[in-house]
C-alpha positions as a printed NumPy array, in Angstrom:
array([[ -0.327,   0.219,   0.305],
       [  0.891,   3.507,  -0.911],
       [  1.561,   5.467,   2.135],
       [  0.042,   9.006,   2.668],
       [  3.276,  10.551,   2.535],
       [  4.186,   9.42 ,  -0.713],
       [  0.769,  10.521,  -2.266],
       [  1.464,  13.769,  -0.699],
       [  4.85 ,  13.924,  -2.582],
       [  3.745,  12.61 ,  -5.796],
       [  0.884,  15.459,  -5.825],
       [  3.275,  17.83 ,  -4.869],
       [  5.204,  16.769,  -8.04 ],
       [  2.328,  17.67 , -10.106],
       [  1.663,  21.091,  -8.832],
       [  5.166,  21.893,  -9.638],
       [  5.154,  20.819, -13.033],
       [  1.809,  22.722, -13.067],
       [  3.079,  25.68 , -11.751],
       [  6.451,  25.74 , -13.976],
       [  4.232,  25.124, -17.25 ],
       [  2.069,  27.678, -16.504],
       [  5.208,  30.609, -15.397],
       [  6.37 ,  29.435, -18.699],
       [  3.344,  29.942, -20.871],
       [  2.781,  33.063, -19.094],
       [  5.878,  34.28 , -21.7  ],
       [  3.592,  33.962, -24.642],
       [  2.048,  36.692, -23.851],
       [  4.8  ,  38.693, -24.34 ],
       [  5.401,  37.058, -27.826],
       [  1.755,  37.42 , -28.943],
       [  1.937,  41.057, -27.927],
       [  5.201,  41.818, -29.754],
       [  3.941,  39.992, -33.08 ],
       [  0.161,  41.79 , -32.562],
       [  2.664,  45.285, -32.036],
       [  4.692,  44.799, -35.202],
       [  1.749,  43.816, -37.372],
       [ -0.061,  47.151, -35.861],
       [  2.954,  49.174, -36.167],
       [  3.298,  47.923, -40.367],
       [  0.136,  47.839, -41.382],
       [ -0.928,  51.574, -39.686],
       [  2.425,  53.26 , -39.573],
       [  3.984,  51.809, -43.167],
       [  0.619,  50.695, -44.797],
       [  2.816,  47.431, -45.445],
       [  0.48 ,  44.699, -43.419],
       [  2.135,  41.217, -43.271],
       [  1.201,  37.934, -44.229],
       [  2.022,  36.229, -41.083],
       [  1.134,  37.863, -38.119],
       [ -2.663,  37.36 , -37.767],
       [ -2.031,  33.199, -38.166],
       [  0.861,  33.664, -35.754],
       [ -0.914,  35.723, -33.06 ],
       [ -3.613,  32.992, -33.434],
       [ -1.005,  29.694, -33.133],
       [  0.773,  31.865, -29.884],
       [ -2.712,  32.389, -28.247],
       [ -3.972,  28.674, -29.205],
       [ -0.738,  26.959, -27.244],
       [ -1.405,  29.859, -24.349],
       [ -4.686,  28.678, -24.136],
       [ -3.623,  25.483, -23.842],
       [ -0.626,  25.055, -21.856],
       [ -2.413,  27.328, -19.542],
       [ -4.949,  24.633, -18.212],
       [ -3.322,  22.724, -15.601],
       [ -2.207,  26.15 , -14.133],
       [ -5.661,  27.539, -13.676],
       [ -6.869,  24.111, -12.688],
       [ -3.946,  23.872,  -9.892],
       [ -5.239,  27.167,  -8.708],
       [ -9.361,  26.471,  -9.21 ],
       [ -9.864,  29.391, -11.725],
       [-11.784,  27.359, -14.03 ],
       [-15.365,  28.656, -14.495],
       [-18.074,  26.513, -13.487],
       [-21.524,  27.439, -12.339],
       [-21.438,  28.438,  -8.962],
       [-24.752,  29.065,  -7.903],
       [-25.091,  25.925,  -5.506],
       [-21.34 ,  24.614,  -5.998],
       [-20.131,  28.   ,  -4.094],
       [-22.113,  27.237,  -0.927],
       [-20.593,  23.806,  -0.468],
       [-18.467,  22.722,   2.32 ],
       [-15.359,  21.633,   1.152],
       [-16.619,  18.013,   1.442],
       [-19.708,  18.891,  -0.199],
       [-17.511,  20.129,  -3.186],
       [-15.322,  17.207,  -2.821],
       [-18.731,  14.356,  -3.513],
       [-19.551,  17.057,  -6.524],
       [-16.359,  16.724,  -8.229],
       [-15.891,  13.14 ,  -7.568],
       [-19.556,  12.378,  -9.255],
       [-18.67 ,  14.67 , -12.371],
       [-14.771,  13.951, -12.764],
       [-15.007,  10.455, -14.433],
       [-17.882,  11.909, -16.528],
       [-17.029,  14.76 , -17.909],
       [-13.651,  15.475, -16.888],
       [-11.496,  12.413, -17.377],
       [-13.855,  10.999, -20.486],
       [-13.089,  14.074, -22.453],
       [ -9.291,  14.357, -21.579],
       [ -9.122,  10.967, -22.187],
       [-10.517,  11.194, -25.68 ],
       [ -8.766,  14.735, -26.246],
       [ -5.287,  12.744, -25.159],
       [ -5.601,   9.802, -27.721],
       [ -6.878,  11.638, -30.277],
       [ -4.804,  14.737, -30.22 ],
       [ -1.954,  12.113, -29.886],
       [ -3.317,  10.303, -33.415],
       [ -3.172,  13.804, -34.931],
       [ -0.106,  15.272, -33.78 ],
       [  1.324,  11.563, -35.374],
       [ -0.227,  11.919, -38.678],
       [  0.493,  15.522, -38.852],
       [  4.093,  14.876, -38.301],
       [  4.476,  12.292, -40.333],
       [  3.005,  14.708, -43.726],
       [  4.865,  17.585, -42.35 ],
       [  1.601,  18.915, -42.037],
       [  1.237,  22.739, -43.301],
       [ -1.698,  25.412, -43.5  ],
       [ -2.986,  26.276, -46.367],
       [ -2.139,  30.051, -46.38 ],
       [ -0.237,  31.635, -48.485],
       [  2.924,  31.375, -46.281],
       [  2.531,  28.188, -45.449],
       [  3.841,  27.28 , -41.859],
       [  4.123,  24.121, -40.424],
       [  1.451,  23.341, -38.051],
       [  2.794,  20.192, -36.807],
       [  4.209,  21.593, -33.134],
       [  0.664,  23.219, -32.648],
       [ -0.966,  20.259, -33.121],
       [  1.591,  18.296, -30.515],
       [  0.786,  21.018, -28.084],
       [ -2.895,  19.568, -27.719],
       [ -1.826,  16.231, -26.347],
       [  0.666,  17.535, -24.146],
       [ -1.69 ,  20.294, -22.878],
       [ -4.302,  17.704, -22.129],
       [ -1.83 ,  15.626, -20.554],
       [ -1.213,  17.809, -18.325],
       [ -4.479,  19.131, -17.295],
       [ -5.095,  15.234, -16.842],
       [ -2.601,  15.155, -14.645],
       [ -3.565,  18.164, -12.751],
       [ -7.076,  16.689, -12.849],
       [ -6.013,  13.606, -11.106],
       [ -4.218,  14.974,  -8.65 ],
       [ -7.111,  16.676,  -7.902],
       [ -9.397,  14.012,  -7.522],
       [ -7.188,  12.43 ,  -5.168],
       [ -7.257,  15.146,  -3.056],
       [-11.29 ,  15.164,  -3.03 ],
       [-10.576,  11.267,  -2.04 ],
       [ -8.857,  12.45 ,   0.743],
       [-10.818,  15.109,   1.659],
       [-13.356,  12.364,   2.117],
       [-11.561,   9.593,   3.73 ],
       [ -9.909,  11.327,   6.141],
       [-12.2  ,  14.327,   7.016],
       [ -9.805,  16.664,   5.563],
       [-11.035,  20.62 ,   5.128],
       [ -9.612,  21.683,   2.224],
       [ -7.315,  20.42 ,  -1.071]])
């Protein structure tokens, strides 16, 4: 049997990975800001718009949005309908999460990891590119999908285990 201390250590490692990923990912906003600023200056200052800035900014934001998911879950920042949930005790919240996570969270992310991996492998196999005039590679962004889903799945699993511990050990919080 795994000791409580080993479980806590494993959960802390998952938290650290989510924290680190979130902090590294946050710098994508600086890159996104630079790309958009560059485009705005060229478009409106010199009447010379770029062909790549719009698509690049979409890809950067997509990576930012996906890779930030585990960090947001770590800090309990995902949107939910809080009309009832917010009024529940930590134990009540744990019960709701333990019921809903397998149905919605684990099923969805399991499919996203599996299908996202298949999609990324296929994209790398054919060296997939977009259909735009400058035709950048899209396989790196498609790789972000299963990686981000896996990170979110790990953090969700850590949260799920903490919810189980709340019920089993009558803990107060996550």
